BATORMI-225074 format. One record per atom (N, C-alpha, C): residue in three letters; atom name; x, z, y; residue number from 1. Coordinates in steps of 0.2 Angstrom, whole numbers, always signed. Example, Ala and Ser with C-alpha at 12.3 -4.5 7.8 and 13.67 -1.06 7.14 Angstrom:
residues 2
SELUM rest atom    xx    zz    yy  nr
SELUM  ala    N   +66   +39   -28   1
SELUM  ala   CA   +62   +39   -22   1
SELUM  ala    C   +66   +39   -16   1
SELUM  ser    N   +64   +35   -11   2
SELUM  ser   CA   +68   +36    -5   2
SELUM  ser    C   +64   +39    +0   2
This chain:
residues 82
SELUM rest atom    xx    zz    yy  nr
SELUM  met    N  -187  +165   -51   1
SELUM  met   CA  -188  +161   -45   1
SELUM  met    C  -186  +165   -39   1
SELUM  ala    N  -183  +162   -34   2
SELUM  ala   CA  -182  +165   -28   2
SELUM  ala    C  -188  +167   -24   2
SELUM  arg    N  -188  +172   -20   3
SELUM  arg   CA  -193  +174   -15   3
SELUM  arg    C  -194  +169   -10   3
SELUM  ser    N  -200  +168    -8   4
SELUM  ser   CA  -201  +163    -3   4
SELUM  ser    C  -204  +166    +4   4
SELUM  arg    N  -203  +162    +9   5
SELUM  arg   CA  -205  +165   +16   5
SELUM  arg    C  -213  +164   +16   5
SELUM  pro    N  -216  +168   +21   6
SELUM  pro   CA  -223  +167   +22   6
SELUM  pro    C  -224  +160   +25   6
SELUM  gly    N  -229  +156   +22   7
SELUM  gly   CA  -230  +149   +24   7
SELUM  gly    C  -227  +145   +20   7
SELUM  thr    N  -223  +147   +15   8
SELUM  thr   CA  -219  +143   +10   8
SELUM  thr    C  -222  +144    +3   8
SELUM  arg    N  -223  +138    +0   9
SELUM  arg   CA  -226  +138    -7   9
SELUM  arg    C  -222  +135   -12   9
SELUM  ala    N  -221  +137   -18  10
SELUM  ala   CA  -217  +134   -23  10
SELUM  ala    C  -222  +130   -27  10
SELUM  met    N  -220  +124   -29  11
SELUM  met   CA  -224  +120   -33  11
SELUM  met    C  -220  +116   -38  11
SELUM  lys    N  -222  +116   -45  12
SELUM  lys   CA  -219  +112   -50  12
SELUM  lys    C  -219  +105   -48  12
SELUM  ala    N  -214  +101   -50  13
SELUM  ala   CA  -213   +94   -49  13
SELUM  ala    C  -219   +90   -52  13
SELUM  ser    N  -221   +92   -58  14
SELUM  ser   CA  -227   +89   -61  14
SELUM  ser    C  -234   +90   -58  14
SELUM  glu    N  -234   +96   -55  15
SELUM  glu   CA  -240   +97   -51  15
SELUM  glu    C  -240   +93   -44  15
SELUM  phe    N  -234   +93   -41  16
SELUM  phe   CA  -233   +89   -35  16
SELUM  phe    C  -235   +82   -36  16
SELUM  lys    N  -232   +79   -42  17
SELUM  lys   CA  -234   +72   -43  17
SELUM  lys    C  -241   +71   -44  17
SELUM  ala    N  -245   +75   -47  18
SELUM  ala   CA  -252   +75   -48  18
SELUM  ala    C  -256   +75   -41  18
SELUM  lys    N  -253   +80   -37  19
SELUM  lys   CA  -257   +81   -30  19
SELUM  lys    C  -253   +79   -24  19
SELUM  cys    N  -249   +74   -25  20
SELUM  cys   CA  -244   +73   -19  20
SELUM  cys    C  -248   +72   -12  20
SELUM  leu    N  -253   +67   -12  21
SELUM  leu   CA  -256   +66    -6  21
SELUM  leu    C  -260   +72    -3  21
SELUM  asp    N  -263   +75    -7  22
SELUM  asp   CA  -267   +81    -5  22
SELUM  asp    C  -262   +87    -2  22
SELUM  thr    N  -256   +87    -6  23
SELUM  thr   CA  -251   +92    -3  23
SELUM  thr    C  -248   +90    +3  23
SELUM  met    N  -247   +84    +4  24
SELUM  met   CA  -244   +81   +11  24
SELUM  met    C  -249   +83   +16  24
SELUM  asp    N  -256   +82   +15  25
SELUM  asp   CA  -261   +83   +20  25
SELUM  asp    C  -261   +91   +22  25
SELUM  gln    N  -260   +95   +17  26
SELUM  gln   CA  -260  +102   +18  26
SELUM  gln    C  -254  +104   +22  26
SELUM  val    N  -248  +101   +20  27
SELUM  val   CA  -242  +103   +24  27
SELUM  val    C  -243  +101   +31  27
SELUM  tyr    N  -246   +95   +33  28
SELUM  tyr   CA  -247   +93   +40  28
SELUM  tyr    C  -252   +97   +43  28
SELUM  glu    N  -257   +98   +40  29
SELUM  glu   CA  -263  +102   +44  29
SELUM  glu    C  -262  +109   +45  29
SELUM  arg    N  -259  +112   +40  30
SELUM  arg   CA  -258  +120   +40  30
SELUM  arg    C  -251  +122   +42  30
SELUM  arg    N  -246  +117   +43  31
SELUM  arg   CA  -239  +118   +45  31
SELUM  arg    C  -236  +122   +39  31
SELUM  leu    N  -237  +120   +33  32
SELUM  leu   CA  -234  +124   +27  32
SELUM  leu    C  -227  +121   +25  32
SELUM  glu    N  -224  +124   +21  33
SELUM  glu   CA  -218  +121   +18  33
SELUM  glu    C  -219  +122   +11  33
SELUM  val    N  -217  +117    +7  34
SELUM  val   CA  -218  +117    +0  34
SELUM  val    C  -211  +116    -3  34
SELUM  val    N  -209  +120    -8  35
SELUM  val   CA  -203  +119   -11  35
SELUM  val    C  -205  +117   -18  35
SELUM  ile    N  -202  +111   -20  36
SELUM  ile   CA  -204  +108   -26  36
SELUM  ile    C  -198  +110   -31  36
SELUM  thr    N  -201  +112   -37  37
SELUM  thr   CA  -196  +115   -42  37
SELUM  thr    C  -196  +110   -48  37
SELUM  lys    N  -190  +110   -52  38
SELUM  lys   CA  -190  +107   -58  38
SELUM  lys    C  -186  +112   -63  38
SELUM  arg    N  -190  +113   -68  39
SELUM  arg   CA  -187  +118   -73  39
SELUM  arg    C  -186  +125   -70  39
SELUM  gly    N  -190  +127   -65  40
SELUM  gly   CA  -189  +133   -61  40
SELUM  gly    C  -184  +133   -56  40
SELUM  arg    N  -181  +128   -54  41
SELUM  arg   CA  -175  +127   -49  41
SELUM  arg    C  -178  +123   -44  41
SELUM  pro    N  -177  +125   -37  42
SELUM  pro   CA  -179  +121   -32  42
SELUM  pro    C  -175  +115   -31  42
SELUM  val    N  -178  +109   -30  43
SELUM  val   CA  -175  +103   -30  43
SELUM  val    C  -176   +99   -23  43
SELUM  ala    N  -182  +101   -20  44
SELUM  ala   CA  -184   +97   -14  44
SELUM  ala    C  -188  +102   -10  44
SELUM  lys    N  -188  +101    -3  45
SELUM  lys   CA  -193  +104    +1  45
SELUM  lys    C  -197  +100    +6  45
SELUM  leu    N  -203  +100    +6  46
SELUM  leu   CA  -208   +96   +10  46
SELUM  leu    C  -210  +100   +16  46
SELUM  val    N  -208   +98   +22  47
SELUM  val   CA  -209  +101   +28  47
SELUM  val    C  -213   +97   +33  47
SELUM  pro    N  -217  +100   +37  48
SELUM  pro   CA  -221   +95   +42  48
SELUM  pro    C  -216   +92   +47  48
SELUM  ala    N  -218   +86   +48  49
SELUM  ala   CA  -214   +82   +53  49
SELUM  ala    C  -215   +84   +60  49
SELUM  glu    N  -209   +84   +64  50
SELUM  glu   CA  -210   +86   +71  50
SELUM  glu    C  -214   +80   +74  50
SELUM  asn    N  -216   +81   +80  51
SELUM  asn   CA  -220   +76   +84  51
SELUM  asn    C  -214   +71   +86  51
SELUM  leu    N  -215   +65   +84  52
SELUM  leu   CA  -210   +60   +85  52
SELUM  leu    C  -211   +56   +92  52
SELUM  val    N  -216   +58   +96  53
SELUM  val   CA  -217   +56  +103  53
SELUM  val    C  -213   +60  +107  53
SELUM  his    N  -208   +58  +110  54
SELUM  his   CA  -204   +62  +114  54
SELUM  his    C  -205   +61  +122  54
SELUM  ser    N  -205   +66  +126  55
SELUM  ser   CA  -207   +65  +133  55
SELUM  ser    C  -200   +64  +136  55
SELUM  pro    N  -200   +60  +141  56
SELUM  pro   CA  -193   +60  +145  56
SELUM  pro    C  -192   +66  +149  56
SELUM  ile    N  -196   +70  +150  57
SELUM  ile   CA  -195   +76  +154  57
SELUM  ile    C  -192   +81  +149  57
SELUM  gly    N  -186   +84  +151  58
SELUM  gly   CA  -182   +89  +147  58
SELUM  gly    C  -178   +86  +141  58
SELUM  phe    N  -178   +79  +141  59
SELUM  phe   CA  -174   +77  +135  59
SELUM  phe    C  -167   +78  +134  59
SELUM  met    N  -164   +80  +140  60
SELUM  met   CA  -157   +82  +140  60
SELUM  met    C  -156   +90  +140  60
SELUM  arg    N  -161   +94  +139  61
SELUM  arg   CA  -161  +101  +139  61
SELUM  arg    C  -155  +103  +134  61
SELUM  gly    N  -151  +107  +136  62
SELUM  gly   CA  -146  +110  +132  62
SELUM  gly    C  -140  +106  +132  62
SELUM  thr    N  -139  +101  +136  63
SELUM  thr   CA  -133   +97  +135  63
SELUM  thr    C  -128   +98  +141  63
SELUM  val    N  -130  +102  +146  64
SELUM  val   CA  -126  +103  +151  64
SELUM  val    C  -124  +111  +151  64
SELUM  ile    N  -118  +112  +152  65
SELUM  ile   CA  -115  +119  +152  65
SELUM  ile    C  -113  +121  +159  65
SELUM  ala    N  -116  +126  +163  66
SELUM  ala   CA  -114  +128  +169  66
SELUM  ala    C  -109  +134  +169  66
SELUM  gln    N  -103  +133  +172  67
SELUM  gln   CA   -98  +138  +171  67
SELUM  gln    C   -97  +141  +178  67
SELUM  gly    N   -97  +147  +179  68
SELUM  gly   CA   -95  +150  +186  68
SELUM  gly    C  -102  +150  +190  68
SELUM  asp    N  -101  +152  +196  69
SELUM  asp   CA  -106  +152  +201  69
SELUM  asp    C  -107  +145  +205  69
SELUM  leu    N  -112  +142  +204  70
SELUM  leu   CA  -113  +135  +207  70
SELUM  leu    C  -114  +136  +214  70
SELUM  val    N  -117  +141  +217  71
SELUM  val   CA  -118  +141  +224  71
SELUM  val    C  -113  +145  +228  71
SELUM  ala    N  -108  +149  +225  72
SELUM  ala   CA  -103  +152  +229  72
SELUM  ala    C   -98  +148  +232  72
SELUM  pro    N   -96  +149  +238  73
SELUM  pro   CA   -91  +145  +241  73
SELUM  pro    C   -84  +145  +237  73
SELUM  asp    N   -81  +139  +238  74
SELUM  asp   CA   -75  +138  +234  74
SELUM  asp    C   -69  +139  +239  74
SELUM  phe    N   -66  +146  +239  75
SELUM  phe   CA   -61  +147  +244  75
SELUM  phe    C   -55  +144  +243  75
SELUM  glu    N   -53  +142  +237  76
SELUM  glu   CA   -47  +138  +236  76
SELUM  glu    C   -47  +131  +240  76
SELUM  ala    N   -53  +128  +239  77
SELUM  ala   CA   -54  +122  +243  77
SELUM  ala    C   -54  +122  +250  77
SELUM  trp    N   -56  +128  +253  78
SELUM  trp   CA   -56  +129  +260  78
SELUM  trp    C   -48  +130  +262  78
SELUM  ala    N   -45  +134  +258  79
SELUM  ala   CA   -38  +135  +260  79
SELUM  ala    C   -34  +129  +259  79
SELUM  ala    N   -35  +124  +255  80
SELUM  ala   CA   -31  +118  +254  80
SELUM  ala    C   -33  +114  +260  80
SELUM  gly    N   -38  +114  +263  81
SELUM  gly   CA   -40  +110  +269  81
SELUM  gly    C   -36  +112  +275  81
SELUM  glu    N   -33  +118  +275  82
SELUM  glu   CA   -30  +121  +281  82
SELUM  glu    C   -24  +118  +283  82
């Protein structure tokens, strides 16, 4: 079986089936990841859900790219006005 990251736990599908609700509670409360295996091979990953309540503040973060200096004078525009 592949090595897992800290905070990640491997669980057989049969064990997951028997302990599904408890496992989901642990994933949520402890922010764990559970890799579910079948015959020793990973088939699914259970991860904690992100907070689904989004704030309107910062919702567009990362969508605008600034190129160049935004506060420097534009000498070409000044020259065109002459």
